[in-house]
ZAMARGU-4260 file (C-alpha; in steps of 0.2 Angstrom, whole numbers, plus 5000, padded with zeros to 4 digits):
<rodrens>
0) 5014/5154/4948 | 5021/5166/4961 | 5039/5161/4957 | 5037/5162/4938 | 5029/5179/4940
5) 5042/5186/4951 | 5056/5180/4939 | 5047/5187/4924 | 5045/5204/4932 | 5064/5205/4934
10) 5067/5200/4915 | 5054/5209/4904 | 5048/5198/4889 | 5052/5213/4877 | 5070/5211/4881
15) 5072/5193/4877 | 5075/5196/4859 | 5090/5207/4863 | 5099/5193/4873 | 5112/5182/4866
20) 5104/5165/4860 | 5113/5155/4873 | 5107/5166/4887 | 5089/5166/4880 | 5089/5147/4879
25) 5096/5145/4897 | 5083/5157/4903 | 5069/5147/4895 | 5075/5131/4902 | 5076/5139/4919
30) 5058/5145/4918 | 5053/5128/4912 | 5062/5119/4926 | 5053/5131/4939 | 5036/5127/4931
35) 5039/5109/4932 | 5044/5110/4950 | 5029/5120/4955 | 5018/5108/4945 | 5025/5093/4955
40) 5023/5102/4971 | 5005/5106/4967 | 5002/5088/4962 | 5010/5082/4978 | 4999/5093/4989
45) 4983/5088/4979 | 4987/5070/4982 | 4990/5073/5001 | 4974/5082/5002 | 4964/5069/4993
50) 4971/5055/5004 | 4967/5065/5020 | 4950/5068/5014 | 4947/5050/5010 | 4953/5045/5028
55) 4942/5059/5035 | 4927/5053/5026 | 4931/5035/5031 | 4932/5040/5050 | 4916/5050/5049
60) 4907/5036/5041 | 4912/5025/5055 | 4906/5038/5068 | 4889/5039/5059 | 4887/5021/5057
65) 4889/5017/5076 | 4874/5026/5083 | 4864/5022/5067 | 4868/5003/5070 | 4862/5005/5088
70) 4846/5013/5083 | 4842/4999/5071 | 4847/4985/5083 | 4836/4991/5097 | 4822/4995/5086
75) 4822/4978/5078 | 4824/4969/5095 | 4810/4979/5102 | 4798/4975/5087 | 4802/4957/5088
80) 4800/4956/5107 | 4786/4969/5110 | 4774/4956/5116 | 4786/4947/5127 | 4795/4960/5137
85) 4789/4971/5151 | 4786/4990/5150 | 4803/4993/5160 | 4813/4985/5147 | 4803/4993/5133
90) 4807/5011/5140 | 4825/5006/5142 | 4826/5002/5123 | 4818/5018/5119 | 4830/5028/5129
95) 4845/5020/5121 | 4837/5023/5104 | 4835/5041/5109 | 4853/5043/5115 | 4859/5036/5099
100) 4848/5047/5089 | 4855/5062/5098 | 4873/5057/5094 | 4869/5055/5076 | 4860/5071/5075
105) 4875/5080/5083 | 4887/5072/5071 | 4876/5077/5056 | 4875/5095/5063 | 4894/5096/5064
110) 4896/5089/5046 | 4883/5102/5040 | 4892/5116/5049 | 4909/5111/5042 | 4901/5111/5025
115) 4894/5128/5027 | 4911/5135/5033 | 4920/5127/5019 | 4908/5134/5006 | 4908/5151/5015
120) 4889/5150/5018 | 4890/5151/5037 | 4882/5167/5043 | 4893/5177/5055 | 4886/5189/5068
125) 4901/5201/5071 | 4901/5211/5087 | 4914/5217/5100 | 4918/5202/5111 | 4929/5199/5127
130) 4939/5183/5125 | 4944/5185/5143 | 4926/5183/5149 | 4924/5167/5138 | 4939/5160/5147
135) 4931/5163/5164 | 4915/5156/5158 | 4924/5140/5152 | 4934/5138/5168 | 4917/5138/5177
140) 4909/5125/5165 | 4924/5113/5166 | 4927/5115/5184 | 4919/5098/5188 | 4929/5089/5174
145) 4945/5098/5181 | 4941/5091/5199 | 4937/5073/5192 | 4954/5072/5184 | 4963/5082/5198
150) 4969/5095/5185 | 4976/5111/5189 | 4969/5126/5178 | 4979/5142/5176 | 4974/5157/5166
155) 4986/5171/5161 | 4977/5186/5154 | 4988/5201/5149 | 4982/5218/5155 | 4983/5226/5138
160) 4971/5214/5129 | 4957/5223/5120 | 4940/5217/5114 | 4940/5209/5097 | 4927/5210/5083
165) 4921/5192/5080 | 4906/5180/5080 | 4906/5177/5099 | 4896/5161/5098 | 4908/5153/5085
170) 4924/5159/5094 | 4917/5152/5110 | 4914/5136/5101 | 4932/5135/5095 | 4938/5139/5112
175) 4927/5126/5120 | 4934/5113/5108 | 4952/5117/5112 | 4948/5116/5131 | 4939/5099/5128
180) 4954/5093/5119 | 4966/5099/5133 | 4956/5090/5146 | 4954/5074/5136 | 4973/5073/5132
185) 4979/5077/5150 | 4983/5064/5162 | 4977/5066/5181 | 4986/5079/5191 | 4993/5089/5177
190) 4991/5107/5172 | 4981/5116/5159 | 4986/5134/5155 | 4976/5146/5145 | 4985/5162/5140
195) 4978/5178/5132 | 4989/5192/5125 | 4990/5206/5112 | 5003/5208/5099 | 5007/5215/5081
200) 5008/5205/5065 | 5026/5201/5060 | 5023/5206/5042 | 5012/5221/5046 | 5016/5231/5061
205) 5000/5241/5059 | 4989/5226/5061 | 4985/5221/5079 | 4982/5203/5084 | 4975/5194/5100
210) 4983/5178/5103 | 4975/5164/5113 | 4985/5148/5118 | 4979/5132/5127 | 4995/5123/5134
215) 4994/5106/5142 | 5003/5090/5144 | 5001/5076/5131 | 5012/5065/5120 | 5025/5075/5111
220) 5021/5078/5093 | 5035/5071/5082 | 5044/5085/5072 | 5040/5077/5055 | 5022/5080/5059
225) 5024/5097/5067 | 5017/5107/5052 | 5013/5126/5052 | 4997/5121/5042 | 4985/5116/5056
230) 4973/5109/5044 | 4986/5097/5037 | 4991/5092/5055 | 4973/5088/5059 | 4972/5077/5043
235) 4988/5067/5049 | 4981/5064/5066 | 4964/5059/5060 | 4972/5043/5052 | 4982/5039/5067
240) 4970/5031/5081 | 4984/5031/5094 | 4987/5050/5093 | 4976/5062/5104 | 4958/5064/5099
245) 4957/5075/5084 | 4941/5075/5075 | 4928/5085/5065 | 4927/5098/5080 | 4945/5103/5077
250) 4943/5104/5058 | 4928/5116/5062 | 4940/5126/5074 | 4952/5128/5059 | 4938/5135/5048
255) 4931/5147/5061 | 4948/5155/5064 | 4953/5156/5046 | 4937/5165/5041 | 4940/5177/5055
260) 4956/5182/5046 | 4966/5173/5059 | 4979/5159/5061 | 4979/5143/5070 | 4994/5131/5074
265) 5001/5118/5086 | 5018/5116/5093 | 5029/5107/5106 | 5032/5119/5121 | 5043/5108/5131
270) 5045/5089/5135 | 5027/5082/5134 | 5019/5099/5134 | 5009/5104/5118 | 5001/5121/5114
275) 4987/5124/5102 | 4986/5143/5098 | 4976/5155/5087 | 4977/5173/5083 | 4963/5184/5076
280) 4965/5202/5071 | 4958/5215/5084 | 4947/5222/5070 | 4942/5206/5062 | 4927/5207/5051
</rodrens>
């Protein structure tokens, strides 16, 4: 345990025999109490993780069953009515089966990707990449959706932002997910701001980071759910259907950024404005 090791380093075990019995006893009790607290905290964290995983699996099971049920229903109906329905209706049923099959395939593909990321078996292709170019590309791709919801889009890209070493496809995937979340959560005629800036790590001034933030208007996140651990935040929202759409895609975002040596978090910027941010080292990989 980190706390126990730090404490032991200040009081070498070889010196315990030289201490008065009372102090020796108090020290042992203190160490025992520390270990008990650490074990209790670890157990609580494990319980929360197991609960979140169970809720996550339950939601994924529902998302998988929905298209599968559609495939089975239309297939069964087509088999039963094959001699009674015209060609037009038959084609209609096959198209719906195909649509449901594609949804199921996409969901299974995401689950496989998440499993690979968690197991550290996802192959990363690391190259120099411009996040600014990805932002411009996303702006073009989402222009129609912006216009449909009458959303205002603003990009704020600092002049001193360097390229980063990353897997461009995976980082672009993470950025697309955050943009989709911003569009889905925003009401009509609101604004989405994407900002890109450079900075230094607060703990290591020799390590340069690039920070990307998606800020948009949505229901403010209660402070009790405002956790620094983005993964725990996702797990909380997964079990709350009234909250903004947080799903397997956001869990994948978390894994992608972490495996690039970065951080990802969410915070309330102002009244009803929430930002999703991540940083990755300039020399990641």
